[in-house]
C-alpha positions in Angstrom: -19.2 -64.3 -11.3 -17.5 -63.8 -14.7 -20.4 -61.7 -16.0 -20.5 -59.6 -12.9 -16.8 -58.9 -13.3 -17.2 -57.8 -16.9 -20.1 -55.6 -15.8 -17.8 -54.0 -13.3 -15.5 -52.9 -16.0 -18.1 -50.8 -17.7 -18.0 -47.7 -15.4 -14.2 -47.2 -15.6 -14.3 -47.8 -19.4 -17.0 -45.2 -19.8 -15.1 -42.8 -17.5 -11.9 -43.5 -19.6 -13.8 -42.6 -22.8 -15.1 -39.3 -21.3 -11.6 -38.5 -19.9 -10.0 -39.2 -23.3 -12.5 -36.9 -25.0 -11.7 -34.1 -22.5 -7.9 -34.6 -23.0 -8.4 -34.6 -26.8 -10.3 -31.3 -26.6 -7.7 -29.8 -24.3 -4.9 -30.9 -26.6 -6.7 -29.5 -29.6 -7.3 -26.2 -27.8 -3.7 -25.9 -26.8 -2.3 -26.9 -30.2 -1.5 -24.9 -33.3 -4.9 -25.6 -34.8 -7.0 -24.5 -31.8 -8.9 -22.0 -34.1 -10.5 -25.0 -35.8 -12.2 -26.0 -32.6 -14.2 -22.9 -33.0 -15.8 -23.4 -36.4 -15.8 -19.7 -37.2 -12.0 -20.0 -37.9 -12.1 -23.0 -40.2 -12.0 -20.9 -43.4 -8.9 -19.0 -42.3 -5.3 -19.6 -43.0 -3.6 -23.0 -42.6 -4.0 -26.4 -44.2 -7.7 -26.7 -43.5 -8.3 -23.2 -45.0 -6.3 -24.2 -48.1 -8.3 -27.4 -48.5 -11.5 -25.5 -48.1 -10.5 -23.2 -50.9 -9.2 -25.8 -53.4 -11.4 -28.8 -53.0 -14.7 -28.6 -54.9 -17.4 -27.7 -52.4 -14.8 -27.7 -49.7 -15.9 -24.4 -48.3 -19.1 -26.1 -47.2 -18.3 -29.9 -46.8 -15.0 -29.7 -44.9 -16.3 -27.2 -42.3 -19.4 -29.4 -41.7 -17.2 -32.5 -41.3 -14.8 -30.7 -38.9 -17.8 -29.4 -37.0 -19.2 -32.9 -36.6 -15.8 -34.2 -35.4 -15.5 -31.3 -32.9 -19.2 -31.7 -31.8 -18.8 -35.4 -31.3 -15.8 -34.8 -29.1 -17.7 -32.2 -27.1 -20.7 -34.6 -26.7 -18.5 -37.4 -25.6 -16.8 -35.1 -23.0 -19.9 -33.2 -21.8 -22.9 -35.6 -22.2 -21.8 -39.2 -21.9 -21.2 -38.7 -18.2 -24.8 -37.4 -17.7 -26.2 -40.5 -19.5 -24.1 -43.0 -17.7 -26.9 -44.2 -15.4 -29.1 -45.2 -18.3 -26.2 -46.9 -20.1 -25.4 -48.8 -17.0 -29.0 -50.0 -16.5 -29.2 -51.1 -20.1 -25.8 -52.8 -19.8 -27.1 -54.8 -16.8 -30.4 -55.6 -18.5 -28.6 -57.1 -21.6 -25.7 -58.7 -19.7 -26.7 -62.3 -20.5 -27.1 -61.7 -24.2 -24.3 -62.6 -26.6 -24.8 -59.5 -28.6 -24.9 -57.1 -25.6 -21.9 -55.1 -26.9 -23.5 -54.3 -30.3 -26.8 -53.5 -28.6 -25.1 -51.0 -26.3 -23.2 -49.6 -29.3 -26.6 -49.0 -31.0 -27.9 -47.1 -28.0 -24.9 -44.9 -28.1 -25.2 -44.5 -31.9 -28.8 -43.4 -31.6 -28.0 -41.0 -28.7 -25.0 -39.4 -30.5 -26.9 -39.3 -33.9 -29.8 -37.2 -32.6 -27.4 -34.8 -30.8 -25.2 -34.6 -33.9 -28.3 -33.6 -35.9 -28.9 -30.9 -33.3 -25.3 -29.7 -33.5 -25.3 -29.5 -37.3 -28.6 -27.5 -37.2 -27.1 -25.1 -34.7 -23.9 -24.8 -36.8 -26.0 -24.0 -39.9 -27.9 -21.3 -38.0 -24.7 -19.9 -36.5 -23.0 -19.8 -39.9 -26.1 -18.1 -41.4 -26.0 -15.4 -38.7 -22.3 -14.8 -39.3 -22.9 -14.5 -43.1 -25.8 -12.1 -42.4 -23.6 -10.0 -40.1 -21.1 -9.5 -42.9 -23.8 -8.0 -45.0 -25.4 -6.0 -42.2 -22.8 -4.1 -40.2 -25.4 -3.1 -37.6 -25.5 -6.8 -36.5 -21.7 -6.8 -36.0 -21.8 -3.6 -33.9 -24.7 -4.9 -31.8 -23.4 -8.5 -31.5 -24.1 -8.3 -27.8 -27.8 -8.5 -28.6 -27.4 -12.1 -29.8 -25.5 -13.2 -26.7 -28.1 -11.5 -24.5 -30.9 -13.3 -26.4 -29.2 -16.7 -25.9 -28.6 -16.0 -22.2 -32.2 -14.9 -21.7 -33.5 -17.9 -23.6 -31.5 -20.3 -21.6 -32.5 -18.6 -18.4 -36.2 -18.5 -19.2 -36.2 -22.2 -20.4 -35.0 -23.2 -16.9 -38.6 -22.3 -15.7 -40.5 -24.0 -18.5 -42.7 -27.0 -18.1 -41.0 -28.8 -21.0 -37.7 -28.6 -19.2 -39.3 -29.9 -16.0 -40.9 -32.9 -17.8 -37.7 -33.8 -19.8 -35.6 -33.5 -16.6 -38.0 -35.9 -14.7 -37.6 -38.5 -17.5 -33.8 -38.1 -17.5 -33.7 -38.5 -13.8 -35.6 -41.8 -14.0 -33.4 -43.9 -16.3 -34.8 -47.3 -15.1 -38.4 -46.2 -16.0 -37.1 -44.8 -19.3 -35.4 -48.0 -20.3 -38.3 -50.2 -19.4 -40.7 -48.0 -21.4 -38.6 -48.0 -24.6 -36.8 -51.3 -24.6 -38.8 -54.6 -24.4 -36.3 -57.0 -26.1 -38.3 -57.5 -29.3 -36.4 -56.7 -32.5 -33.4 -56.0 -30.3 -31.3 -54.0 -32.6 -34.0 -51.6 -33.7 -35.3 -51.3 -30.1 -31.7 -50.4 -28.9 -31.3 -47.8 -31.6 -34.7 -46.3 -30.9 -33.9 -46.2 -27.1 -30.8 -44.1 -27.9 -32.7 -41.8 -30.2 -35.5 -41.3 -27.7 -33.1 -40.7 -24.9 -31.2 -38.2 -27.0 -34.4 -36.3 -27.8 -35.3 -36.1 -24.1 -31.7 -35.1 -23.3 -31.9 -32.3 -25.8 -35.2 -31.3 -24.2 -33.3 -30.9 -21.0 -30.1 -29.3 -22.2 -30.5 -27.6 -25.6 -30.7 -24.1 -24.2 -27.7 -24.6 -21.9 -25.7 -26.0 -24.9 -26.5 -22.9 -26.9 -24.6 -20.9 -24.3 -21.4 -22.2 -25.8 -22.2 -20.1 -28.9 -22.6 -17.1 -26.6 -19.4 -17.6 -24.6 -17.2 -19.4 -27.1 -17.7 -22.9 -28.5 -13.9 -23.6 -28.1 -13.7 -22.6 -24.4 -12.7 -25.7 -22.4 -13.4 -23.8 -19.2 -17.0 -23.0 -20.2 -17.5 -26.6 -21.5 -16.4 -28.0 -18.1 -18.7 -25.6 -16.3 -21.7 -26.4 -18.4 -20.9 -30.2 -18.2 -20.8 -30.0 -14.4 -24.1 -28.1 -14.3 -25.9 -30.5 -16.6 -24.5 -33.6 -14.8 -25.6 -32.1 -11.4 -29.1 -31.3 -12.7 -29.6 -34.8 -14.2 -27.7 -37.2 -11.9 -27.4 -35.8 -8.3 -30.4 -36.3 -5.9 -30.5 -32.5 -5.2 -29.8 -31.5 -8.8 -33.3 -30.4 -9.5 -33.0 -27.7 -6.9 -30.5 -25.7 -9.0 -32.8 -25.4 -12.0 -34.6 -22.2 -11.0 -31.6 -20.4 -9.3 -29.6 -21.1 -12.5 -32.3 -19.7 -14.6 -32.6 -16.6 -12.5 -28.8 -16.1 -12.6 -28.8 -16.3 -16.4 -31.7 -13.8 -16.7 -29.8 -11.4 -14.4 -26.7 -11.8 -16.5 -28.7 -11.0 -19.6 -30.2 -7.9 -18.0 -26.8 -6.8 -16.8 -25.5 -6.9 -20.4 -28.5 -4.9 -21.7 -27.9 -2.3 -19.0 -24.2 -2.1 -19.8 -24.8 -1.5 -23.5 -27.8 0.8 -23.5 
């Protein structure tokens, strides 16, 4: 009875963590340093900009650190809710173990680590494109092309077989846990479970996450919309039905932008 009671605390605790992340993002976005939520403004004026210019290597290291902090907040807000079924299943599976909390923490660590690697990679690509645009004015004038390409990529990916396979695995958390966690070498297995789940989750959502760079990485409204879409796709019984209509809508949006700018 005591274990069951403790197990019942997990969903509200996870919901509280997600809500706290959303509130932190909202407070950051509404505060005087909201430009730092969008990493393109980190080197501007203000204390962070001053540190970036005075600390050796600060123009590289500090923006990366800030990006990781912002990205982890976004992940906690947008993605932890979508992975709640798997975490709940793992929590119940390890409920009788004395080290259950550390095992669950390792699953979360693996999950967030692989997503953080993805975020840093996208940040590096985005920063490279901004640097290239400074040197090639044509790219700045035709910046709409990049946004259109991201929209078209996200729309086309909705129809891909890889998206379909990854979505099937995400929508079967019990099967996923039993495939990747057998109890032997518990700590390593828990970490690898989180890493594998993060990879599959990226396979489901990477193209949709890229949309934040097309519509604004610091837009709370867009983050809420994308989080709702990804949670619906992965967790609701009818969620798989929105995959193709969403892809078609993104492709139409991309075509409309092309038509408007040609």
